[in-house]
C-alpha positions as CSV (number, residue, x, y, z in Angstrom):
1,M,24.0,-77.4,67.7
2,V,21.9,-74.3,68.6
3,R,24.6,-72.1,67.2
4,E,24.6,-74.0,63.9
5,D,20.8,-73.8,63.7
6,Y,21.0,-70.0,64.3
7,N,23.7,-69.7,61.6
8,M,21.7,-71.7,59.1
9,K,18.5,-69.6,59.8
10,N,20.5,-66.4,59.5
11,W,22.0,-67.6,56.2
12,V,18.6,-68.5,54.9
13,R,17.2,-65.1,55.9
14,Q,20.1,-63.3,54.3
15,H,19.8,-65.3,51.0
16,R,16.0,-65.8,50.9
17,I,15.7,-63.8,47.6
18,D,18.5,-65.8,46.0
19,L,16.8,-69.0,47.2
20,L,13.5,-67.8,45.7
21,F,15.2,-67.1,42.4
22,C,16.7,-70.6,42.4
23,A,13.3,-72.1,43.2
24,I,11.6,-70.1,40.4
25,T,14.3,-71.1,37.9
26,L,14.0,-74.8,38.9
27,L,10.3,-74.7,38.4
28,Q,10.7,-73.1,35.0
29,L,13.3,-75.8,34.1
30,G,10.8,-78.4,35.1
31,L,8.2,-76.9,32.8
32,L,10.8,-76.8,29.9
33,L,11.7,-80.5,30.5
34,Y,8.0,-81.5,30.6
35,Y,7.0,-79.6,27.4
36,G,10.3,-80.6,25.8
37,N,9.5,-84.3,26.4
38,E,6.1,-83.7,24.9
39,K,7.5,-82.0,21.8
40,A,6.5,-84.2,18.8
41,Y,6.5,-81.6,16.0
42,F,9.3,-79.7,14.4
43,F,8.8,-76.3,12.9
44,G,10.3,-76.1,9.4
45,D,13.1,-73.8,10.4
46,E,14.0,-76.1,13.3
47,I,14.8,-78.8,10.7
48,Y,17.0,-76.3,8.9
49,T,18.8,-75.6,12.2
50,Y,20.0,-79.2,12.2
51,G,20.7,-79.2,8.5
52,L,22.6,-76.0,8.3
53,S,24.6,-77.0,11.4
54,N,25.5,-80.5,10.4
55,S,25.3,-81.0,6.6
56,V,28.4,-80.8,4.5
57,G,28.0,-79.3,1.0
58,T,24.2,-79.2,1.2
59,P,22.8,-76.2,3.0
60,F,19.2,-76.8,1.9
61,L,17.7,-80.2,1.2
62,T,14.4,-79.7,-0.5
63,P,12.1,-82.0,-2.5
64,D,13.1,-82.1,-6.1
65,S,10.9,-83.6,-8.8
66,D,14.0,-84.7,-10.8
67,V,15.8,-86.4,-7.9
68,W,14.7,-89.2,-5.7
69,R,15.4,-88.5,-2.0
70,T,15.8,-91.5,0.3
71,S,15.3,-91.5,4.0
72,Q,19.0,-91.8,4.4
73,D,19.5,-88.5,2.5
74,Y,17.4,-86.7,5.1
75,K,19.2,-88.5,8.0
76,D,22.5,-87.4,6.6
77,Y,21.2,-83.9,6.3
78,V,20.3,-83.5,10.0
79,M,22.9,-85.7,11.6
80,V,26.7,-85.4,12.0
81,G,28.6,-88.2,10.3
82,S,31.4,-89.9,12.1
83,D,33.9,-88.3,9.7
84,E,32.2,-84.9,9.8
85,R,32.6,-84.0,13.4
86,F,33.6,-80.4,14.3
87,R,33.5,-79.3,10.7
88,Y,33.0,-75.6,11.4
89,D,34.2,-74.7,8.0
90,S,31.0,-76.3,6.7
91,V,28.9,-74.4,9.2
92,F,30.3,-71.1,8.0
93,A,29.8,-72.1,4.3
94,N,26.2,-73.1,5.0
95,Q,25.5,-69.9,6.7
96,A,27.1,-67.9,4.0
97,A,24.4,-69.4,1.7
98,D,21.7,-68.7,4.3
99,V,20.6,-65.4,5.8
100,H,21.8,-65.7,9.4
101,P,25.3,-65.4,11.1
102,P,26.9,-68.7,12.2
103,L,27.6,-68.6,16.0
104,Y,24.4,-70.4,17.1
105,Y,24.8,-73.1,14.4
106,C,28.3,-73.7,15.7
107,F,26.9,-74.4,19.1
108,I,24.4,-76.9,17.7
109,H,27.1,-78.5,15.5
110,T,29.3,-78.9,18.6
111,V,26.6,-80.6,20.6
112,C,25.7,-82.9,17.7
113,S,29.4,-83.7,17.0
114,F,29.6,-85.4,20.4
115,F,26.8,-87.8,19.3
116,P,27.7,-88.7,15.6
117,D,25.2,-90.7,13.5
118,T,22.4,-90.0,15.9
119,F,19.5,-87.5,16.0
120,S,17.6,-86.1,19.0
121,K,15.4,-83.1,19.7
122,W,17.3,-82.6,22.9
123,Y,20.5,-81.7,20.9
124,G,18.6,-78.5,20.0
125,I,16.5,-78.0,23.1
126,I,19.3,-78.3,25.7
127,P,21.3,-75.4,24.3
128,S,18.1,-73.2,24.3
129,M,17.5,-74.3,28.0
130,V,21.1,-73.3,28.9
131,F,20.7,-69.9,27.4
132,F,17.3,-69.6,29.2
133,V,18.9,-70.2,32.5
134,L,21.8,-67.8,31.7
135,T,19.3,-65.2,30.8
136,N,17.5,-65.7,34.0
137,C,20.7,-65.2,36.0
138,L,21.5,-62.0,34.1
139,L,18.0,-60.7,34.5
140,F,18.1,-61.4,38.3
141,Y,21.4,-59.8,38.6
142,L,20.2,-56.7,36.9
143,S,17.0,-56.6,38.9
144,K,18.9,-56.8,42.2
145,R,21.1,-53.9,41.1
146,L,18.0,-51.9,40.2
147,F,15.6,-52.8,43.0
148,G,17.8,-54.1,45.8
149,N,17.6,-57.4,47.6
150,T,13.8,-57.4,47.7
151,L,11.0,-59.5,46.3
152,K,10.8,-57.1,43.4
153,S,14.1,-58.3,42.1
154,A,12.7,-61.8,41.5
155,L,9.5,-60.5,39.8
156,P,11.0,-60.0,36.3
157,V,12.4,-63.5,36.3
158,F,9.0,-64.9,37.4
159,I,7.0,-63.0,34.8
160,W,9.4,-63.7,31.9
161,G,10.2,-67.3,32.6
162,F,6.6,-68.4,33.2
163,S,5.2,-66.5,30.2
164,A,4.1,-68.4,27.1
165,L,6.8,-66.5,25.2
166,G,9.5,-67.4,27.7
167,I,8.7,-71.1,27.6
168,S,8.3,-71.1,23.8
169,M,11.7,-69.4,23.4
170,G,13.3,-71.9,25.8
171,L,12.0,-74.8,23.6
172,L,12.4,-73.4,20.1
173,I,15.3,-74.9,18.3
174,R,16.5,-71.6,16.8
175,M,18.9,-68.9,17.7
176,Y,16.3,-66.6,19.3
177,M,16.9,-67.7,22.9
178,M,20.6,-67.1,22.4
179,Q,19.8,-63.7,20.9
180,I,17.7,-62.8,24.0
181,F,20.7,-63.8,26.2
182,C,23.0,-61.5,24.2
183,I,20.6,-58.6,24.5
184,V,20.3,-59.0,28.2
185,L,24.0,-59.5,28.6
186,Y,24.7,-56.2,26.6
187,T,22.2,-54.4,28.8
188,V,24.0,-55.7,32.0
189,V,27.4,-54.6,30.6
190,L,26.2,-51.1,29.8
191,F,24.6,-50.9,33.3
192,R,27.9,-51.8,34.9
193,L,29.6,-49.3,32.7
194,F,27.0,-46.6,33.6
195,M,27.0,-47.3,37.3
196,D,30.5,-48.6,38.2
197,K,32.6,-46.9,35.5
198,R,35.2,-49.8,35.4
199,K,37.5,-49.6,32.4
200,R,37.6,-53.3,31.8
201,D,33.9,-53.2,30.9
202,Y,34.8,-51.5,27.6
203,F,36.4,-54.8,26.7
204,Y,33.2,-56.6,27.6
205,V,31.3,-54.2,25.4
206,A,33.4,-55.2,22.4
207,V,33.1,-59.0,23.2
208,T,29.3,-58.8,23.7
209,V,28.7,-56.8,20.5
210,C,30.7,-59.3,18.5
211,L,28.9,-62.3,20.0
212,G,25.5,-60.7,19.5
213,F,26.4,-59.7,15.9
214,L,27.4,-63.3,15.1
215,T,24.1,-64.6,16.7
216,H,21.4,-62.6,14.9
217,Y,21.4,-59.3,13.0
218,H,18.5,-58.0,15.0
219,F,20.8,-57.7,17.9
220,V,22.6,-54.9,16.1
221,I,19.4,-52.9,16.1
222,Y,19.1,-53.1,19.9
223,A,22.8,-52.5,20.4
224,F,22.7,-49.5,18.2
225,L,19.7,-47.9,19.9
226,I,20.9,-48.4,23.5
227,S,24.4,-47.5,22.5
228,A,23.1,-44.2,21.0
229,V,21.3,-43.4,24.2
230,F,24.4,-44.1,26.3
231,S,26.6,-42.1,23.9
232,L,24.2,-39.1,24.1
233,W,24.4,-39.3,27.9
234,L,28.2,-39.3,27.8
235,L,28.3,-36.3,25.5
236,Y,25.7,-34.5,27.6
237,R,28.0,-35.1,30.6
238,K,31.0,-33.9,28.5
239,Q,32.7,-37.2,29.2
240,F,34.4,-37.2,25.8
241,R,37.2,-39.6,26.6
242,D,34.6,-42.2,27.8
243,F,32.5,-41.6,24.7
244,L,35.5,-42.3,22.5
245,L,36.4,-45.4,24.4
246,F,32.9,-46.7,24.2
247,A,32.6,-45.9,20.5
248,L,35.8,-47.7,19.7
249,S,34.8,-50.7,21.8
250,A,31.3,-51.1,20.2
251,G,32.7,-50.4,16.7
252,G,35.5,-52.8,17.4
253,G,33.0,-55.5,18.3
254,I,31.2,-55.0,14.9
255,A,34.5,-54.9,13.0
256,A,35.5,-58.2,14.7
257,G,32.2,-59.8,13.7
258,V,32.6,-58.7,10.1
259,L,36.1,-60.1,10.0
260,V,34.9,-63.4,11.4
261,F,31.9,-63.6,9.0
262,P,32.4,-61.3,6.0
263,A,29.4,-62.9,4.3
264,V,27.2,-60.3,6.2
265,F,27.6,-57.9,3.2
266,S,26.1,-60.4,0.8
267,H,23.3,-61.1,3.2
268,I,22.4,-57.4,3.3
269,E,22.7,-56.8,-0.4
270,S,21.7,-59.9,-2.3
271,T,19.4,-62.0,-0.1
272,T,15.6,-61.9,-0.1
273,H,15.5,-61.0,3.6
274,G,17.8,-58.0,3.1
275,R,15.8,-56.6,0.1
276,E,12.4,-57.1,1.7
277,A,13.6,-55.6,5.0
278,A,14.8,-52.5,3.1
279,K,11.5,-52.3,1.3
280,N,9.4,-52.7,4.5
281,A,11.4,-49.9,6.2
282,T,9.5,-47.2,4.2
283,N,6.1,-48.9,4.0
284,L,3.7,-47.2,6.4
285,Q,0.8,-49.6,5.7
286,H,3.0,-52.6,6.5
287,L,3.9,-51.0,9.8
288,M,0.3,-50.4,10.8
289,E,-0.7,-54.0,9.9
290,S,2.3,-55.4,11.7
291,W,1.7,-53.3,14.8
292,K,-1.9,-54.7,15.1
293,E,-0.6,-58.2,14.6
294,Y,2.2,-57.9,17.1
295,Y,-0.1,-56.3,19.7
296,K,-2.2,-59.5,19.5
297,I,1.0,-61.6,19.9
298,V,2.3,-59.7,22.9
299,N,-1.1,-59.7,24.5
300,Q,-1.5,-63.4,24.1
301,Y,2.1,-64.6,24.7
302,L,3.2,-62.3,27.5
303,F,-0.1,-61.3,29.2
304,G,-2.4,-64.2,28.6
305,G,-4.9,-62.0,26.7
306,Q,-5.3,-59.6,29.6
307,L,-3.1,-56.7,28.5
308,K,-6.1,-54.3,28.1
309,W,-7.2,-55.0,31.7
310,I,-3.6,-54.7,33.0
311,V,-3.3,-51.2,31.4
312,L,-6.6,-50.1,32.8
313,V,-5.6,-51.3,36.3
314,L,-2.3,-49.5,36.1
315,A,-4.0,-46.3,34.8
316,A,-6.5,-46.5,37.7
317,L,-3.7,-46.9,40.2
318,L,-2.0,-43.8,38.7
319,L,-5.2,-41.8,39.0
320,L,-5.6,-43.0,42.6
321,M,-2.1,-41.7,43.4
322,L,-2.9,-38.4,41.9
323,L,-6.2,-38.2,43.8
324,C,-4.4,-39.1,47.1
325,S,-1.9,-36.4,46.3
326,L,-4.6,-33.7,45.9
327,L,-6.5,-34.8,49.0
328,A,-3.3,-34.8,51.0
329,K,-2.5,-31.3,49.8
330,V,-5.9,-30.0,50.9
331,K,-5.9,-31.9,54.2
332,H,-2.4,-30.8,55.2
333,K,-2.6,-27.3,53.8
334,R,-1.0,-25.8,56.8
335,R,1.6,-28.6,57.1
336,P,2.8,-29.2,53.6
337,E,5.9,-31.0,54.8
338,K,3.6,-33.9,56.1
339,A,1.7,-34.2,52.9
340,F,2.1,-36.8,50.3
341,Y,2.4,-35.2,46.9
342,F,2.7,-37.2,43.7
343,Q,5.0,-34.6,42.3
344,D,7.3,-35.0,45.3
345,V,7.7,-38.7,44.5
346,L,8.9,-37.8,41.1
347,K,11.3,-35.2,42.6
348,R,12.7,-37.7,45.1
349,H,13.5,-40.2,42.3
350,A,14.4,-37.6,39.6
351,L,18.2,-38.0,40.3
352,S,18.1,-41.8,40.7
353,K,20.6,-43.3,38.3
354,N,18.7,-46.6,38.5
355,L,15.5,-45.0,37.4
356,R,17.2,-43.1,34.6
357,F,18.7,-46.4,33.3
358,L,15.3,-48.2,33.6
359,I,13.5,-45.5,31.7
360,A,16.2,-45.5,29.0
361,V,16.1,-49.3,28.6
362,T,12.3,-49.3,28.4
363,G,12.3,-46.6,25.7
364,V,15.0,-48.5,23.8
365,C,12.9,-51.8,24.0
366,I,9.8,-50.0,22.6
367,A,11.9,-48.4,19.8
368,Y,13.5,-51.8,19.1
369,C,10.1,-53.5,18.8
370,L,8.8,-50.8,16.4
371,V,11.9,-51.2,14.2
372,V,11.8,-55.0,14.1
373,I,8.0,-55.0,13.6
374,N,8.5,-52.9,10.5
375,L,11.5,-54.8,9.1
376,S,10.3,-58.4,9.8
377,L,9.3,-60.4,6.8
378,Y,7.0,-62.6,9.0
379,R,4.9,-61.6,11.9
380,D,6.0,-63.9,14.7
381,A,6.7,-63.7,18.4
382,R,10.3,-64.9,18.0
383,Y,11.3,-61.7,16.3
384,I,10.6,-59.5,19.4
Protein backbone atom coordinates (compact mmCIF):
# COMPACT_ATOMS: atom_id res chain seq x y z
CA MET A 1 0.00 0.00 0.00
CA VAL A 2 2.84 2.34 0.92
CA ARG A 3 4.56 1.44 -2.33
CA GLU A 4 1.42 2.25 -4.34
CA ASP A 5 1.04 5.61 -2.57
CA TYR A 6 4.65 6.42 -3.34
CA ASN A 7 4.19 5.48 -7.00
CA MET A 8 1.06 7.62 -7.23
CA LYS A 9 2.76 10.62 -5.63
CA ASN A 10 5.75 10.17 -7.88
CA TRP A 11 3.51 9.96 -10.96
CA VAL A 12 1.63 13.11 -9.92
CA ARG A 13 4.93 14.91 -9.32
CA GLN A 14 6.22 13.90 -12.75
CA HIS A 15 3.00 14.91 -14.54
CA ARG A 16 2.02 17.95 -12.47
CA ILE A 17 2.33 20.31 -15.44
CA ASP A 18 0.20 18.01 -17.62
CA LEU A 19 -2.40 17.83 -14.84
CA LEU A 20 -2.32 21.61 -14.55
CA PHE A 21 -2.95 21.89 -18.29
CA CYS A 22 -5.92 19.49 -18.01
CA ALA A 23 -7.35 21.48 -15.10
CA ILE A 24 -6.98 24.77 -16.98
CA THR A 25 -8.62 23.33 -20.11
CA LEU A 26 -11.51 21.85 -18.10
CA LEU A 27 -12.12 25.21 -16.44
CA GLN A 28 -12.11 26.90 -19.84
CA LEU A 29 -14.54 24.31 -21.18
CA GLY A 30 -16.77 25.00 -18.20
CA LEU A 31 -16.79 28.69 -19.13
CA LEU A 32 -17.59 27.87 -22.75
CA LEU A 33 -20.47 25.62 -21.70
CA TYR A 34 -21.81 28.27 -19.33
CA TYR A 35 -21.67 31.11 -21.83
CA GLY A 36 -22.83 28.80 -24.62
CA ASN A 37 -25.90 27.92 -22.58
CA GLU A 38 -26.54 31.66 -22.04
CA LYS A 39 -26.18 32.43 -25.75
CA ALA A 40 -29.51 33.81 -26.96
CA TYR A 41 -28.42 35.94 -29.92
CA PHE A 42 -27.09 34.97 -33.33
CA PHE A 43 -24.74 37.22 -35.25
CA GLY A 44 -25.94 37.53 -38.85
CA ASP A 45 -23.01 35.55 -40.24
CA GLU A 46 -23.77 32.73 -37.79
CA ILE A 47 -27.16 32.28 -39.44
CA TYR A 48 -25.40 32.17 -42.80
CA THR A 49 -23.13 29.46 -41.39
CA TYR A 50 -26.16 27.20 -40.98
CA GLY A 51 -27.75 28.28 -44.25
CA LEU A 52 -24.65 27.85 -46.38
CA SER A 53 -23.97 24.49 -44.74
CA ASN A 54 -27.45 23.02 -44.94
CA SER A 55 -29.58 24.69 -47.61
CA VAL A 56 -29.93 23.11 -51.03
CA GLY A 57 -30.05 25.47 -53.99
CA THR A 58 -30.45 28.59 -51.83
CA PRO A 59 -27.11 29.94 -50.63
CA PHE A 60 -28.63 33.16 -49.31
CA LEU A 61 -32.15 33.63 -48.05
CA THR A 62 -32.86 37.34 -47.79
CA PRO A 63 -36.11 39.28 -47.36
CA ASP A 64 -37.64 40.05 -50.73
CA SER A 65 -40.43 42.56 -51.19
CA ASP A 66 -41.87 40.52 -54.08
CA VAL A 67 -41.81 37.12 -52.31
CA TRP A 68 -43.56 36.15 -49.08
CA ARG A 69 -41.22 34.18 -46.82
CA THR A 70 -42.88 31.84 -44.35
CA SER A 71 -41.34 30.63 -41.11
CA GLN A 72 -40.92 27.22 -42.75
CA ASP A 73 -38.75 28.82 -45.45
CA TYR A 74 -36.32 30.01 -42.81
CA LYS A 75 -36.40 26.66 -41.00
CA ASP A 76 -35.61 24.85 -44.24
CA TYR A 77 -32.75 27.26 -44.81
CA VAL A 78 -30.92 26.51 -41.54
CA MET A 79 -31.89 22.84 -41.03
CA VAL A 80 -30.94 19.65 -42.86
CA GLY A 81 -33.96 17.88 -44.30
CA SER A 82 -34.34 14.12 -43.95
CA ASP A 83 -33.64 13.71 -47.65
CA GLU A 84 -30.75 16.24 -47.68
CA ARG A 85 -28.31 14.59 -45.31
CA PHE A 86 -24.60 14.56 -46.23
CA ARG A 87 -25.16 16.62 -49.37
CA TYR A 88 -21.60 17.90 -49.66
CA ASP A 89 -22.13 18.78 -53.31
CA SER A 90 -24.60 21.41 -52.09
CA VAL A 91 -22.10 22.72 -49.55
CA PHE A 92 -19.48 23.20 -52.28
CA ALA A 93 -22.03 24.88 -54.59
CA ASN A 94 -23.11 27.26 -51.82
CA GLN A 95 -19.53 28.19 -51.01
CA ALA A 96 -18.73 28.76 -54.66
CA ALA A 97 -21.46 31.42 -54.52
CA ASP A 98 -20.06 32.79 -51.23
CA VAL A 99 -16.59 34.18 -50.44
CA HIS A 100 -15.11 31.44 -48.21
CA PRO A 101 -13.71 27.92 -48.81
CA PRO A 102 -15.95 24.97 -47.85
CA LEU A 103 -14.15 22.79 -45.26
CA TYR A 104 -15.64 24.34 -42.11
CA TYR A 105 -19.12 24.28 -43.64
CA CYS A 106 -18.67 20.59 -44.39
CA PHE A 107 -18.03 19.99 -40.69
CA ILE A 108 -21.19 21.90 -39.71
CA HIS A 109 -23.22 20.07 -42.36
CA THR A 110 -21.92 16.73 -41.08
CA VAL A 111 -22.99 17.52 -37.50
CA CYS A 112 -26.41 18.76 -38.60
CA SER A 113 -26.90 15.72 -40.85
CA PHE A 114 -26.97 13.50 -37.78
CA PHE A 115 -29.91 15.52 -36.46
CA PRO A 116 -32.18 16.12 -39.49
CA ASP A 117 -35.19 18.46 -39.29
CA THR A 118 -33.90 20.02 -36.08
CA PHE A 119 -32.00 23.17 -35.19
CA SER A 120 -29.76 23.89 -32.21
CA LYS A 121 -27.09 26.44 -31.40
CA TRP A 122 -24.99 23.55 -30.08
CA TYR A 123 -24.60 22.13 -33.59
CA GLY A 124 -22.39 25.14 -34.26
CA ILE A 125 -20.90 25.72 -30.80
CA ILE A 126 -19.67 22.14 -30.21
CA PRO A 127 -17.37 22.11 -33.30
CA SER A 128 -15.86 25.42 -32.18
CA MET A 129 -15.30 23.97 -28.71
CA VAL A 130 -13.62 20.91 -30.20
CA PHE A 131 -11.19 23.08 -32.18
CA PHE A 132 -10.67 25.19 -29.05
CA VAL A 133 -9.51 22.12 -27.11
CA LEU A 134 -7.36 20.88 -30.00
CA THR A 135 -5.73 24.31 -30.22
CA ASN A 136 -5.03 24.20 -26.49
CA CYS A 137 -3.35 20.80 -26.88
CA LEU A 138 -1.15 22.02 -29.74
CA LEU A 139 -0.28 25.23 -27.90
CA PHE A 140 0.67 23.27 -24.79
CA TYR A 141 2.78 20.85 -26.83
CA LEU A 142 4.62 23.73 -28.49
CA SER A 143 5.10 25.51 -25.14
CA LYS A 144 6.58 22.37 -23.56
CA ARG A 145 9.00 22.01 -26.43
CA LEU A 146 10.01 25.67 -26.12
CA PHE A 147 10.08 26.13 -22.34
CA GLY A 148 10.42 22.59 -20.99
CA ASN A 149 8.25 20.85 -18.43
CA THR A 150 7.78 23.97 -16.30
CA LEU A 151 4.95 26.27 -15.26
CA LYS A 152 5.84 28.55 -18.17
CA SER A 153 4.58 25.90 -20.60
CA ALA A 154 1.04 26.19 -19.21
CA LEU A 155 1.03 30.01 -19.24
CA PRO A 156 0.20 30.51 -22.97
CA VAL A 157 -2.78 28.15 -22.65
CA PHE A 158 -3.97 30.03 -19.56
CA ILE A 159 -3.63 33.49 -21.14
CA TRP A 160 -5.19 32.51 -24.48
CA GLY A 161 -8.03 30.36 -23.18
CA PHE A 162 -9.22 32.73 -20.46
CA SER A 163 -9.00 35.86 -22.61
CA ALA A 164 -12.18 37.43 -23.92
CA LEU A 165 -10.92 36.73 -27.44
CA GLY A 166 -10.33 33.03 -26.73
CA ILE A 167 -13.76 32.55 -25.16
CA SER A 168 -15.42 34.50 -27.98
CA MET A 169 -13.73 32.42 -30.67
CA GLY A 170 -14.70 29.23 -28.82
CA LEU A 171 -18.36 30.25 -29.02
CA LEU A 172 -18.58 32.00 -32.39
CA ILE A 173 -20.36 29.82 -34.94
CA ARG A 174 -17.93 30.67 -37.71
CA MET A 175 -14.75 29.18 -39.14
CA TYR A 176 -12.33 31.36 -37.18
CA MET A 177 -11.66 28.90 -34.34
CA MET A 178 -10.86 26.25 -36.93
CA GLN A 179 -8.58 28.73 -38.71
CA ILE A 180 -6.72 29.39 -35.45
CA PHE A 181 -6.32 25.64 -35.00
CA CYS A 182 -4.85 25.31 -38.51
CA ILE A 183 -2.43 28.20 -37.89
CA VAL A 184 -1.17 26.69 -34.62
CA LEU A 185 -0.99 23.24 -36.24
CA TYR A 186 1.16 24.59 -39.09
CA THR A 187 3.41 26.33 -36.58
CA VAL A 188 3.87 23.04 -34.71
CA VAL A 189 4.62 21.17 -37.95
CA LEU A 190 7.28 23.71 -38.91
CA PHE A 191 8.75 23.59 -35.40
CA ARG A 192 9.11 19.81 -35.62
CA LEU A 193 10.63 20.16 -39.08
CA PHE A 194 13.00 22.87 -37.80
CA MET A 195 14.03 20.99 -34.66
CA ASP A 196 13.69 17.28 -35.46
CA LYS A 197 14.28 17.25 -39.25
CA ARG A 198 12.06 14.23 -39.85
CA LYS A 199 11.25 13.62 -43.49
CA ARG A 200 7.64 12.62 -42.86
CA ASP A 201 6.94 16.14 -41.60
CA TYR A 202 7.09 17.34 -45.21
CA PHE A 203 3.93 15.34 -45.81
CA TYR A 204 2.32 17.03 -42.79
CA VAL A 205 3.29 20.40 -44.27
CA ALA A 206 1.32 19.61 -47.43
CA VAL A 207 -1.70 18.28 -45.50
CA THR A 208 -1.81 21.23 -43.09
CA VAL A 209 -1.47 23.82 -45.85
CA CYS A 210 -4.31 22.14 -47.76
CA LEU A 211 -6.57 22.03 -44.68
CA GLY A 212 -5.83 25.65 -43.79
CA PHE A 213 -6.36 26.82 -47.35
CA LEU A 214 -9.77 25.13 -47.44
CA THR A 215 -10.71 26.68 -44.07
CA HIS A 216 -10.01 30.39 -44.59
CA TYR A 217 -7.95 32.34 -47.11
CA HIS A 218 -6.29 34.36 -44.34
CA PHE A 219 -4.47 31.18 -43.37
CA VAL A 220 -2.54 31.45 -46.63
CA ILE A 221 -1.15 34.83 -45.52
CA TYR A 222 0.26 33.36 -42.31
CA ALA A 223 1.50 30.23 -44.06
CA PHE A 224 3.26 32.30 -46.72
CA LEU A 225 4.98 34.57 -44.18
CA ILE A 226 6.25 31.84 -41.86
CA SER A 227 7.16 29.62 -44.83
CA ALA A 228 9.19 32.48 -46.31
CA VAL A 229 11.13 32.87 -43.04
CA PHE A 230 11.73 29.11 -42.87
CA SER A 231 12.81 29.03 -46.52
CA LEU A 232 15.29 31.88 -46.01
CA TRP A 233 16.75 30.01 -43.05
CA LEU A 234 17.22 26.87 -45.14
CA LEU A 235 18.86 28.86 -47.94
CA TYR A 236 21.11 30.64 -45.43
CA ARG A 237 22.17 27.23 -44.11
CA LYS A 238 22.69 26.07 -47.72
CA GLN A 239 20.24 23.21 -47.20
CA PHE A 240 19.04 23.37 -50.77
CA ARG A 241 17.60 19.86 -50.85
CA ASP A 242 15.50 20.55 -47.75
CA PHE A 243 14.39 23.86 -49.24
CA LEU A 244 13.24 22.11 -52.41
CA LEU A 245 11.33 19.46 -50.44
CA PHE A 246 9.69 22.13 -48.31
CA ALA A 247 8.74 24.28 -51.30
CA LEU A 248 7.25 21.29 -53.10
CA SER A 249 5.32 20.24 -49.98
CA ALA A 250 3.84 23.68 -49.29
CA GLY A 251 3.13 24.28 -52.97
CA GLY A 252 1.59 20.83 -53.24
CA GLY A 253 -0.75 21.67 -50.36
CA ILE A 254 -1.96 24.82 -52.14
CA ALA A 255 -2.32 22.94 -55.43
CA ALA A 256 -4.37 20.22 -53.73
CA GLY A 257 -6.62 22.88 -52.19
CA VAL A 258 -7.19 24.52 -55.57
CA LEU A 259 -8.01 21.15 -57.16
CA VAL A 260 -10.54 20.43 -54.42
CA PHE A 261 -12.09 23.91 -54.60
CA PRO A 262 -11.28 25.65 -57.91
CA ALA A 263 -13.84 28.39 -57.16
CA VAL A 264 -11.02 30.17 -55.31
CA PHE A 265 -10.13 31.95 -58.56
CA SER A 266 -13.61 33.44 -58.92
CA HIS A 267 -13.51 34.48 -55.26
CA ILE A 268 -10.32 36.45 -55.84
CA GLU A 269 -11.30 38.04 -59.14
CA SER A 270 -15.02 38.67 -59.06
CA THR A 271 -16.27 38.91 -55.45
CA THR A 272 -16.65 42.13 -53.50
CA HIS A 273 -14.29 40.82 -50.82
CA GLY A 274 -11.54 40.18 -53.35
CA ARG A 275 -11.84 43.57 -55.04
CA GLU A 276 -12.04 45.51 -51.77
CA ALA A 277 -9.07 43.64 -50.30
CA ALA A 278 -6.98 44.52 -53.35
CA LYS A 279 -8.05 48.15 -53.07
CA ASN A 280 -7.23 48.32 -49.34
CA ALA A 281 -3.77 46.85 -49.91
CA THR A 282 -2.50 50.20 -51.24
CA ASN A 283 -4.55 52.53 -49.04
CA LEU A 284 -2.28 54.04 -46.36
CA GLN A 285 -5.09 55.98 -44.69
CA HIS A 286 -7.13 52.81 -44.35
CA LEU A 287 -4.13 51.10 -42.72
CA MET A 288 -3.66 53.84 -40.11
CA GLU A 289 -7.36 53.91 -39.22
CA SER A 290 -7.47 50.12 -39.04
CA TRP A 291 -4.35 49.97 -36.86
CA LYS A 292 -5.90 52.35 -34.30
CA GLU A 293 -9.12 50.34 -34.24
CA TYR A 294 -7.37 46.97 -33.93
CA TYR A 295 -5.18 48.31 -31.13
CA LYS A 296 -8.37 49.00 -29.18
CA ILE A 297 -9.66 45.52 -30.01
CA VAL A 298 -6.46 43.74 -28.92
CA ASN A 299 -6.19 45.90 -25.81
CA GLN A 300 -9.74 45.08 -24.76
CA TYR A 301 -10.12 41.46 -25.87
CA LEU A 302 -6.68 40.10 -24.92
CA PHE A 303 -5.44 42.40 -22.15
CA GLY A 304 -8.63 43.69 -20.52
CA GLY A 305 -7.81 47.29 -21.39
CA GLN A 306 -4.46 47.15 -19.55
CA LEU A 307 -2.06 46.83 -22.50
CA LYS A 308 -0.50 50.24 -21.86
CA TRP A 309 0.34 49.34 -18.28
CA ILE A 310 1.64 45.90 -19.26
CA VAL A 311 4.01 47.49 -21.79
CA LEU A 312 5.18 50.01 -19.19
CA VAL A 313 5.84 47.26 -16.61
CA LEU A 314 7.79 45.19 -19.13
CA ALA A 315 9.80 48.25 -20.15
CA ALA A 316 10.53 48.99 -16.49
CA LEU A 317 11.71 45.41 -15.92
CA LEU A 318 13.98 45.66 -18.95
CA LEU A 319 15.48 48.90 -17.66
CA LEU A 320 15.93 47.29 -14.24
CA MET A 321 17.85 44.40 -15.82
CA LEU A 322 20.09 46.87 -17.63
CA LEU A 323 20.68 48.81 -14.40
CA CYS A 324 21.53 45.60 -12.51
CA SER A 325 23.95 44.72 -15.28
CA LEU A 326 25.73 48.05 -14.99
CA LEU A 327 25.86 47.91 -11.19
CA ALA A 328 27.21 44.37 -11.30
CA LYS A 329 29.85 45.44 -13.77
CA VAL A 330 31.03 48.18 -11.43
CA LYS A 331 30.83 46.03 -8.29
CA HIS A 332 32.70 43.11 -9.78
CA LYS A 333 35.15 45.08 -11.80
CA ARG A 334 38.02 42.90 -10.69
CA ARG A 335 36.02 39.66 -11.04
CA PRO A 336 34.06 40.02 -14.28
CA GLU A 337 33.39 36.29 -14.43
CA LYS A 338 31.13 36.66 -11.36
CA ALA A 339 29.19 39.58 -12.68
CA PHE A 340 25.76 39.50 -14.21
CA TYR A 341 25.77 41.26 -17.54
CA PHE A 342 22.63 41.77 -19.56
CA GLN A 343 24.65 41.33 -22.73
CA ASP A 344 25.91 38.00 -21.42
CA VAL A 345 22.32 36.81 -21.16
CA LEU A 346 21.82 37.58 -24.84
CA LYS A 347 25.04 35.79 -25.71
CA ARG A 348 24.07 32.69 -23.74
CA HIS A 349 20.80 32.45 -25.62
CA ALA A 350 22.03 33.67 -28.99
CA LEU A 351 22.51 30.13 -30.32
CA SER A 352 19.28 28.75 -28.85
CA LYS A 353 17.18 27.25 -31.65
CA ASN A 354 14.09 27.60 -29.48
CA LEU A 355 14.68 31.32 -29.06
CA ARG A 356 15.28 31.76 -32.78
CA PHE A 357 12.03 30.00 -33.59
CA LEU A 358 10.11 32.02 -30.99
CA ILE A 359 11.44 35.31 -32.33
CA ALA A 360 10.63 34.27 -35.90
CA VAL A 361 7.05 33.29 -35.02
CA THR A 362 6.54 36.52 -33.07
CA GLY A 363 7.72 38.56 -36.03
CA VAL A 364 5.52 36.58 -38.42
CA CYS A 365 2.46 37.09 -36.17
CA ILE A 366 3.04 40.85 -36.11
CA ALA A 367 3.48 40.94 -39.89
CA TYR A 368 0.36 38.77 -40.35
CA CYS A 369 -1.72 41.13 -38.21
CA LEU A 370 -0.48 44.15 -40.20
CA VAL A 371 -1.38 42.50 -43.51
CA VAL A 372 -4.80 41.30 -42.35
CA ILE A 373 -5.57 44.65 -40.74
CA ASN A 374 -4.96 46.35 -44.07
CA LEU A 375 -6.89 43.82 -46.18
CA SER A 376 -9.95 43.29 -43.95
CA LEU A 377 -13.20 44.83 -45.08
CA TYR A 378 -14.49 45.01 -41.51
CA ARG A 379 -12.58 45.80 -38.31
CA ASP A 380 -13.34 42.90 -36.05
CA ALA A 381 -11.42 40.72 -33.56
CA ARG A 382 -12.25 37.52 -35.49
CA TYR A 383 -9.90 38.46 -38.34
CA ILE A 384 -6.75 38.43 -36.16
